[in-house]
Each structure stands twice: as C-alpha cells, then as structure tokens.
C-alpha positions in Angstrom: 54.4 94.2 119.6 57.7 96.2 119.6 59.6 93.0 120.5 57.8 91.1 117.7 58.6 93.8 115.2 62.3 93.8 116.3 62.4 90.0 115.9 60.9 90.2 112.4 63.3 93.0 111.4 66.3 90.9 112.7 65.1 87.9 110.7 64.6 90.0 107.5 68.1 91.5 107.8 69.6 88.0 108.3 67.8 86.8 105.2 69.1 89.7 103.2 72.7 89.4 104.4 73.2 85.7 104.2 74.5 84.0 101.0 72.0 82.0 99.0 71.3 78.4 100.2 70.8 75.4 98.0 67.1 75.3 99.0 66.6 78.7 97.5 67.9 78.0 94.0 67.9 75.6 91.2 69.7 72.5 92.6 70.9 71.7 89.1 72.8 75.0 88.9 74.5 75.8 92.2 76.3 79.2 92.3 80.1 78.8 92.5 80.2 79.7 96.2 78.1 76.6 97.0 79.8 74.2 94.6 81.1 71.4 96.8 83.8 70.6 94.3 85.3 74.1 94.4 88.3 74.7 96.7 90.5 77.6 97.4 93.7 77.9 95.4 96.0 77.9 98.4 97.7 81.2 97.5 98.2 84.4 99.5 98.2 82.9 102.9 99.2 86.3 104.2 98.0 89.6 102.6 99.8 90.3 99.3 102.4 93.0 99.4 103.6 94.9 96.3 103.1 98.0 94.1 100.4 99.0 91.6 100.7 101.7 89.0 97.3 103.2 89.1 97.3 105.6 92.1 100.3 107.5 91.0 100.5 107.0 87.2 96.9 106.0 86.1 97.1 105.6 82.3 100.5 107.3 82.0 102.5 104.1 82.1 105.3 102.7 80.1 107.8 99.8 80.1 110.5 102.1 81.4 108.3 103.3 84.3 107.6 99.8 85.4 111.3 98.7 85.1 112.4 101.8 87.1 109.8 100.9 89.8 111.1 97.3 90.0 114.7 98.6 90.3 113.6 101.0 93.0 111.7 98.3 95.0 115.0 96.4 95.2 117.4 99.3 95.8 115.2 101.1 98.3 114.8 98.0 100.5 111.1 97.5 99.8 111.7 94.0 98.4 113.7 93.1 101.6 110.9 94.4 103.7 108.4 92.0 102.0 107.0 93.7 99.0 106.8 91.2 96.1 104.4 92.1 93.3 104.9 94.7 90.6 101.4 95.2 89.1 100.5 97.1 85.9 97.0 98.4 86.2 94.7 99.6 83.4 95.8 101.0 80.0 98.7 98.6 79.1 96.5 96.9 76.4 96.7 97.2 72.7 94.1 95.6 70.3 93.2 91.9 70.1 94.9 90.2 67.1 93.0 88.4 64.3 92.7 85.3 66.5 91.4 87.2 69.5 94.6 87.3 71.6 95.3 90.4 73.6 98.4 92.4 72.8 100.2 95.2 74.6 100.3 98.8 73.5 103.4 98.6 71.3 104.3 102.3 71.8 104.4 102.1 75.7 105.7 98.5 75.9 107.9 98.1 72.8 109.5 94.9 74.0 106.2 93.3 75.0 104.8 92.1 78.3 106.7 88.9 78.5 110.0 90.7 78.3 108.9 93.0 81.1 107.7 90.1 83.3 111.1 88.3 82.7 112.9 91.5 83.8 110.9 91.8 87.0 111.5 88.1 87.8 115.3 88.7 87.4 115.0 91.3 90.1 113.6 88.6 92.4 110.0 90.1 92.3 106.7 88.9 91.0 104.7 90.3 88.1 101.0 91.3 88.1 98.6 92.6 85.4 95.1 94.0 85.1 92.0 93.1 83.2 88.2 93.4 83.5 85.2 91.1 83.6 83.4 93.3 81.1 83.7 94.0 77.4 86.0 97.0 78.2 88.2 98.0 81.0 87.4 101.0 83.1 89.9 102.9 80.9 88.2 101.8 77.7 90.6 99.1 76.7 89.6 95.5 75.7 88.2 93.6 78.6 88.2 89.8 79.1 84.5 89.0 78.7 84.3 86.1 76.2 88.1 85.7 76.2 88.6 84.4 79.8 90.5 81.2 79.0 92.3 82.8 76.1 93.5 85.7 78.3 94.5 83.4 81.2 96.6 81.3 78.9 98.2 84.5 77.5 99.0 85.8 81.0 100.5 82.5 82.1 102.6 82.4 79.0 103.9 85.9 79.8 104.8 84.9 83.4 102.0 86.7 85.3 101.8 85.9 89.0 98.9 88.2 90.0 95.7 89.3 88.2 93.6 92.3 89.3 90.2 91.9 87.7 87.9 94.9 87.5 84.1 95.3 87.0 83.4 97.9 84.3 81.2 97.4 81.2 79.8 94.2 82.6 76.1 94.9 81.8 73.9 92.2 83.3 76.7 89.7 84.1 76.4 87.8 87.4 79.5 88.7 89.5 79.9 85.2 91.1 79.8 83.4 87.8 82.0 86.0 86.0 84.7 85.9 88.7 84.5 82.1 89.0 84.9 81.7 85.3 88.1 83.7 85.3 89.3 81.8 88.4 88.7 78.5 86.6 90.6 79.9 83.6 93.6 80.8 85.7 93.7 77.4 87.4 93.5 75.7 84.0 96.8 77.3 83.1 98.6 75.3 85.8 100.4 78.5 87.0 100.0 79.9 90.5 98.3 83.3 89.9 96.9 85.3 92.8 93.4 86.5 91.9 92.3 90.0 93.1 88.6 90.7 92.6 87.8 94.4 92.1 84.0 94.9 92.0 84.1 97.5 94.7 82.0 95.5 97.2 78.9 96.0 95.1 77.7 92.4 95.4 79.2 91.6 98.8 82.0 89.3 97.7 83.0 88.6 101.3 80.0 86.3 101.3 80.9 84.2 98.3 84.4 84.7 97.0 86.6 82.8 99.5 86.9 79.8 97.1 87.1 82.0 94.0 89.8 84.6 94.7 92.4 85.6 97.2 91.3 89.2 97.9 88.2 91.2 97.1 87.6 95.0 97.1 85.2 96.0 99.8 84.8 99.6 98.9 84.7 102.2 96.1 88.1 103.5 95.0 90.3 105.3 97.6 91.6 108.8 97.0 94.5 110.6 98.5 92.4 112.5 101.1 91.8 112.1 104.8 88.0 111.9 104.4 85.0 112.8 102.3 83.6 111.9 98.9 85.6 113.0 95.9 83.8 112.1 92.7 83.4 108.3 92.7 86.2 107.9 95.3 86.3 108.1 99.1 88.8 109.5 101.6 90.9 107.2 103.6 88.8 107.2 106.8 85.6 106.6 104.9 87.2 103.6 103.4 88.2 102.4 106.8 84.6 102.7 108.1 83.3 100.5 105.3 85.9 97.8 105.6 86.2 97.5 109.4 82.8 95.7 110.0 83.8 92.9 107.6 86.5 91.6 109.9 84.8 88.1 110.4 85.2 87.3 106.7 89.0 87.6 106.3 91.6 84.9 106.8 94.5 83.2 105.2 94.1 83.1 101.5 91.0 85.3 101.4 91.3 89.0 102.4 89.2 92.0 102.6 90.8 94.7 100.3 90.1 98.3 101.2 92.1 99.4 98.1 95.7 100.3 97.5 97.9 102.6 99.6 98.1 106.3 99.0 101.2 106.7 101.2 103.6 109.2 99.6 101.3 110.7 96.9 101.1 114.1 98.6 97.4 114.5 99.6 97.9 113.8 103.3 100.6 114.5 105.9 103.1 111.9 107.1 101.2 111.7 110.3 98.0 110.8 108.4 100.0 108.4 106.2 101.2 106.6 109.4 97.6 106.3 110.4 96.7 105.0 106.9 99.4 102.4 107.0 98.7 101.3 110.6 95.0 100.9 109.9 95.7 98.8 106.8 98.0 96.6 108.9 95.4 96.2 111.7 92.8 95.2 109.1 95.1 92.5 107.6 94.7 94.4 104.3 96.9 93.8 101.2 99.8 96.3 101.3 99.9 97.5 97.7 101.9 100.7 97.5 100.8 103.2 94.9 103.4 105.9 95.0 106.4 106.8 92.8 108.9 104.5 94.6 111.8 105.8 92.5 111.3 109.3 93.9 109.9 108.8 97.4 111.0 110.9 100.4 112.8 109.4 103.4 109.5 110.0 105.4 107.5 107.9 102.9 110.2 105.2 102.9 110.1 105.0 106.7 106.4 104.5 106.7 106.2 101.9 103.9 109.2 100.0 105.3 108.3 99.9 109.0 108.9 96.2 109.5 107.3 96.1 112.9 104.0 97.3 111.5 104.4 95.1 108.4 104.8 92.1 110.8 101.4 92.9 112.2 99.9 92.9 108.7 101.6 89.7 107.8 100.9 87.8 111.1 100.3 84.2 110.2 97.2 83.8 112.2 95.5 86.0 109.6 92.8 87.4 111.9 91.6 90.9 110.9 91.6 93.5 113.6 88.6 95.6 114.6 87.5 98.7 116.5 86.5 97.8 120.0 85.7 101.3 121.5 85.3 105.0 120.8 86.2 107.8 123.1 84.9 110.9 121.4 87.2 111.3 118.3 89.4 108.6 119.6 89.2 104.9 118.9 90.8 101.7 120.2 91.5 98.9 117.8 92.8 95.4 118.6 94.1 92.6 116.5 94.8 89.1 117.9 98.2 87.8 116.8 99.9 84.5 117.1 101.2 83.2 120.5 98.7 85.2 122.6 99.9 88.6 121.5 97.7 91.6 120.7 98.4 94.5 118.4 96.6 97.6 119.8 96.0 100.9 117.9 95.0 104.1 119.5 93.6 106.3 116.7 92.7 110.0 116.9 90.4 111.2 114.2 90.2 114.7 115.8 91.9 117.9 115.0 93.7 118.2 118.4 95.9 115.9 120.3 94.2 113.7 122.9 95.0 111.0 125.4 93.6 107.6 124.8 93.8 104.4 126.8 92.9 100.7 126.7 92.2 98.4 129.6 93.4 94.8 129.6 89.8 93.6 130.1 88.9 95.0 126.7 91.5 92.7 125.2 90.5 89.4 126.9 93.4 89.6 129.3 93.0 89.4 133.1 93.3 92.8 134.6 96.2 91.6 136.8 98.1 90.3 133.7 101.6 91.8 133.3 102.3 92.5 129.6 105.4 93.7 127.7 104.6 96.7 125.6 106.4 97.4 122.3 106.0 100.8 120.5 106.0 100.0 116.8 106.5 103.6 115.5 108.9 104.6 118.3 110.8 101.2 117.8 111.3 100.9 121.5 110.2 98.8 124.5 108.0 100.6 126.9 108.4 98.1 129.7 106.0 95.8 131.5 102.6 97.1 132.4 99.5 95.8 134.2 95.8 96.8 133.9 96.0 99.3 131.0 98.1 101.3 128.6 97.6 104.9 127.5 99.3 107.4 125.2 99.0 111.0 124.0 98.0 110.7 120.3 98.5 113.5 117.8 95.7 114.9 115.7 94.9 112.5 112.9 97.5 110.2 114.3 98.0 106.9 115.9 100.0 105.1 118.6 100.5 101.4 117.9 101.9 98.7 120.2 102.2 95.0 120.5 101.4 93.5 123.9 103.1 90.2 124.8 102.0 88.1 127.8 
C-alpha cells in the first residue's frame, strides 16, 4: 500500500505540474502555448544584458536620469562589457490622449520618449520600456489592457527594443492569453522587440511562455538583502532557491528571470554582491543592472564588468547551471558550457569561511581526467588538476572557476 500511495502521489503531482494537453481542453480554442502556428521570435539567444531604472530610482525618474545613465554605461565600460539595454520601468506614463494613445509624463520627459530613445540609440545602446497587462501599472499609471496593439505600434514608432510587461490590476485575465496578445501585437509592428514577462512566476510561465516571450520572471521581486522576506519582496538567496530548480526550462531565446541585479545598491557587501552576480551567471539569468551607474564605486564596477563571469552567463550553449551538492552551509554548482567546459561555483551561505571541494565524477568527467582550472574572480590560471578541485570560500562568498579538458 505505501508503494501504491507513492505512485498515486507521483501521478497527481505530474498532472498538476504539466501544461494542459489538447485532450483536456476545447479543441477549437487551444491555449497559445499549444498553438502549432506559434513560433518563437528568434530574439535574445543569450540572456539580455542592460540596466533598468526600478531598483535604484523607482518612480523618481526623469529624462535626464536616463540620459546620464546611458552616458555612464558607455563611459564606464559597461557597454563594451556587453550591456545593451537601457530600460525605463514604471512611472514614465502620462495620460492617454483623446484617441487612446499613451503619452509620456511631460514634466519628467519634456522632449518625449522618441527623442530619448533616439539619444540612447546614438550611444550605441538599445532602448526598453515598461507596461502592464492590466488596466493600471503597479505604480497606478495607465496599463495596456484593451490597448495592446495601439501601445505596441506606439512603442515601435518610438524605437523601443525591449518591453517589460507587468501583471498588476489584471483581475480575472488569463496570463497565457494576455501575454500572447501583447506578443502578437509586438510582432505585428515588424520591429524586433525583446519581450520580458513579469508575472512573478504566479502561473508557472516556464511551462508555457517559450513561444510567447524571451524571459519570464520566476519569483517575487528581489530586494537588496542577503535573505529573508521583506514586505512582498525576497532576499537574494531566497530568490536563488526559487529559480534554481527551473533549470530544465531555460535555453536560447527563453530564459528564467530571477529579477534584476541589486549589485551596488548598498544593502549587501561586495563579497555578497560577487555571490549574487556569480549565481546569476551560473543560472543563465538576464544581467539587468539596477544601480546608479553614474555614481558606482570601483568595487561595484569590478563586479558588474567581470568579463570572465559575464562570459559564463552569455555562453552560447545556453544551458542553465544548477546545484549538484550541499556540504553543510556550502554548495557546489555546475554549468555545462560549450566545447566540453564546465563552470563550477563553490558557494558558502554560512557566516564563517569554509573549505569546499568538487570531484570530477560529480561533473561527468572521468576521475583521471586532467583539467585546466581558471579562477574567474582571481583572473588567474590555477594550473592543471586531476580528480578534484577545492578552495577556501569566505563567508557569504564564492569561488568560481572554469574547467577545460
């Protein structure tokens, strides 16, 4: 009987977790995820990299702030390191005009959004904007519900390259249909616009969104804390624990999004921010900075522009890394890269330094294999090793290497 109960429980969980099948639903109205005519848009074949205004500025945004950020992305070297998108989050909106077209807040954006997008493009960057699938945005501004095609055409006319689409004030809307509708509206413009779904993982978008958007939030909002629940938001390590199990669902053009980076916002130490950045790279997460780039410290710049860690995030194979073992407060993570390489992360959640190790057998290498070891934060070769690698890892810190056969 215990075996039978276990089997029944396994079957029940499988039925709950799987996406709907055509046999379960009205064949005349397939959900977007099962529509055989729907295909991915072919964008974001590696996780998007850029900057978003929300984590640092929230609703306190202006045309000048966004211009200054774009300038700083270029002058600081972030653009050269791979960051492309400058994204205005909530609160840029004014009212809709008498024909229903959305306008910008004229006080904060006196020259309009198109002029701002044009300026960002002249800096060799791409421009992103924010809206919501409901009647209002999370900040109480006009949402896109009922105006999807109208807004998409407006965004395309302004030169938008990226849309973050939130999930406030949506009432009884079906998330698949709501996001598919905006995806169709974006495609109808003829402009390439990366589509970022932000419904906080509430309807398991990893099961249905691969042909609708390019990235989907998997968690509640992040906050600039190591751990814990803070209002509606979660600390960094709690976000990691929600996103890590979803590794099978990510790949080129469709990414799990554990929310934007908090690196440099002051709530964690540089050691903790290195962990934050390394974990996002291991999880093939979008690298969307959220700090004041124009005023960042050298320590913050060194983290955000560590090109060796960025290269792991941007690896063309697009396979999300995962946790493969725990050793008390210590963890071992691995990510398979192109050409038989592996990125390995030793992560110490504890409050004291600890020594962690990984055996080649845990990484699908033969124990006798001789591998070259490259330290990505020390920026140095550690030589050739066989059987295993170990390191002393600081409290709340990481050691991160790439192993090459």
